[in-house]
C-alpha positions in Angstrom: -5.5 -16.4 -11.1 -4.8 -19.1 -9.3 -5.5 -20.0 -6.2 -1.9 -19.1 -4.0 -2.2 -14.9 -6.2 -6.3 -14.9 -6.2 -5.0 -15.3 -2.2 -2.6 -12.9 -2.3 -4.4 -10.1 -3.9 -7.5 -10.7 -1.0 -4.7 -10.4 2.2 -3.4 -7.3 0.4 -6.6 -5.8 0.4 -7.8 -7.2 3.1 -4.2 -5.3 4.4 -5.2 -2.1 2.5 -8.3 -1.9 4.6 -6.8 -1.9 7.6 -3.8 -0.2 7.5 -6.5 2.7 5.8 -8.7 2.4 9.4 -5.2 2.9 11.5 -3.6 5.6 8.9 -6.9 8.5 10.3 -7.4 6.7 13.4 -3.7 8.1 14.0 -4.3 11.1 12.4 -7.6 12.5 14.2 -5.6 11.0 17.4 -3.3 12.8 16.6 -5.1 15.9 15.7 -6.9 15.5 18.5 -3.4 16.0 20.5 -2.7 19.1 18.5 -0.6 18.9 16.1 -1.5 20.2 13.0 -3.2 19.1 10.0 -0.1 18.2 8.1 2.3 16.8 11.0 -1.0 14.8 11.8 -1.7 13.3 8.4 2.6 13.1 8.3 2.0 10.5 11.4 -0.7 8.6 10.5 0.5 7.8 6.5 3.9 7.1 8.4 2.0 4.8 11.3 -0.9 2.6 7.9 3.2 2.4 6.4 4.7 1.0 9.1 1.6 -1.1 9.7 1.3 -1.9 5.9 5.1 -3.3 5.6 4.2 -5.6 8.0 1.6 -7.3 7.8 2.3 -8.0 4.2 5.9 -8.9 4.8 4.8 -11.6 7.5 1.1 -12.1 6.2 0.0 -11.5 2.6 3.0 -12.6 0.6 4.8 -14.4 4.1 8.3 -13.2 3.3 10.9 -14.3 6.5 14.2 -13.2 4.1 16.1 -10.2 5.9 14.5 -7.7 6.7 16.2 -3.7 5.6 15.9 -5.2 1.6 12.3 -5.7 1.9 11.9 -2.5 3.7 13.5 0.0 0.5 12.0 -2.1 -1.7 8.5 -1.6 -0.6 9.2 2.0 0.0 10.6 2.2 -3.2 6.5 0.7 -4.4 5.0 2.7 -2.5 6.2 6.2 -3.4 6.0 5.4 -7.2 2.4 3.7 -6.5 1.6 7.1 -4.4 4.0 9.1 -7.7 1.4 7.6 -9.8 -1.6 8.3 -7.7 -0.7 12.1 -7.5 -0.5 13.0 -11.3 -3.6 10.2 -11.8 -5.9 12.5 -9.9 -4.6 15.7 -11.1 -5.3 14.7 -14.8 -8.2 13.9 -14.0 -9.1 17.2 -12.3 -7.8 18.6 -15.3 -10.6 17.0 -17.2 -13.3 18.3 -15.2 -13.9 15.2 -12.8 -14.5 16.8 -9.9 -11.9 15.7 -7.0 -14.5 13.3 -4.9 -14.3 10.7 -7.9 -10.6 11.7 -9.2 -9.3 11.0 -5.7 -11.4 7.8 -6.0 -10.4 7.0 -10.0 -6.5 7.5 -8.9 -7.0 4.6 -6.2 -7.0 2.3 -8.8 -4.1 2.6 -9.9 -2.1 3.5 -6.8 -3.6 -0.2 -5.3 -2.3 -1.9 -8.4 0.6 -0.5 -8.6 1.7 -1.0 -5.3 0.1 -4.8 -5.3 1.9 -5.8 -8.8 5.0 -4.3 -7.3 5.1 -5.6 -4.0 4.5 -9.8 -5.5 6.9 -8.7 -7.7 9.9 -7.2 -6.3 9.5 -5.6 -2.8 8.0 -9.2 -1.4 8.7 -11.5 -4.5 11.6 -14.5 -3.2 9.2 -16.9 -1.6 5.9 -16.4 -2.3 8.2 -17.0 -5.7 9.1 -20.0 -5.0 6.4 -21.3 -3.5 4.5 -21.1 -6.3 7.4 -22.8 -8.4 6.4 -26.2 -5.3 3.4 -26.1 -6.8 3.4 -26.3 -10.2 
């Protein structure tokens, strides 16, 4: 991995940690305000995804192009990553892996798919041009 992909990967991981903390904070805050579990969870995930999109677009991948196409591609990537996450989770549990370990194992493909999808599709244009200029 050259410097640029390594840097974007670690920025992506940092954004993921920040969006996890923010999402959980919104979930717990929404619960404290009386929202039910599902509504609180949806609120937290929505806020985390918006934070993730904004930080990844601006900081991780430095994409300054039109907002809507990137937002739509980001949503598709996140949906695909989540579907794979759930499939891996259920399959691991079917094999007898405990739910806690299965959740941890399912995070790996989620992270890889979301990173690669964002890097090579959702936010690809500017990053690819920057790397092309350096080679």
